[in-house]
N, C-alpha and C positions, 0 to 999 in steps of 0.2 A: 503494499499498498504506499511506503514511501516513495515509490517509483511514479504513482499515479498523482499523489498529494506534494511530493517535493518538499516534505514536512513530517518529521517524525511526531510531533504535537499533534497534527490533523490527522495522521495516521493512528496513532495510539487512542485518540478520542473515538475513531470509527471502529475499533477493536474493542472498546470499553475498558482500556487499562490505562493506567497513569503513564506520563511520559517518562518517569523514572524508571518504570518498569520495561518499557519499550527499550529504553537504553540499556538497560542491564541484560536484557536479554539480546541485544546487537553486540554487547561488550564481551557476554560469555560466547557468542558465537565466534566472534572474530578471534577471542583468544584460543578456544578448542581447535579452529581451523587454522590459526597462525596467518590471517587474511584480514586485510581492513576493507570492510563492505561498504562504508558510508564516508563520503566525503566530509569533513568536519568543517564548517565554516564560522569562526567566531565573529561577533560584532552585531551592530543593531541595525544595519541595513535591511530596509524594508523589500528590496530586490532579491535578497540573497535566498538561494533555495537550497534544499538538502538532496543530493544526488547520491544514488548508487555508484561505487566504483565499477570498473570493468569487471574485478572478481566478483563484486555483489550482483552484477549483471547477469554474469555466468553461472554464479551460484544459483540465483533466483530460477533460471532456466532449467539447471539441473535439479532443483528440489520440486519443482511443479510436475517434471517427469517422473521423479521419484514417488511424489506423493500420487500421482495417478496410478503408477504400478503397484504400489500397495494398495490402495483402493480397488484395483482389478483384482488381486491376488484375494484380497478380503471376501470380495463377492464370489469370486469362484470357490474358496473354501467354505462359506457359509453355505451355499447351494450342496455343497457335496454333504456337508456335515448334516444338514437339513434333510437329505435323502435317507441318510443312516437314520436319523431320528425317527422320521416317518416309518422306516421298516420296523424299527423297535416296537412302537406304538401299535402297527398291524399285527405284530407277533401277540402281544399281550392282549388283544381283543378275542 
């Protein structure tokens, strides 16, 4: 959402978390991956925008693909498990 809003504050508001929590999440990701995700700009200029770094943009693409893969896997596994569940119920009848 930072990419769309160009603001950590606006993105965190949209996600219903505090700006501090958003920065905590960003900082933790950056530390764990040893990569800078956000171009930090200091100062009071109204024209300043928060931007993702190239690494941040690439990570976002990667994560969206990963998230889709996990979602598809979960759906597939649920259907498989549900079919087994239905068979168990049929046996008990």
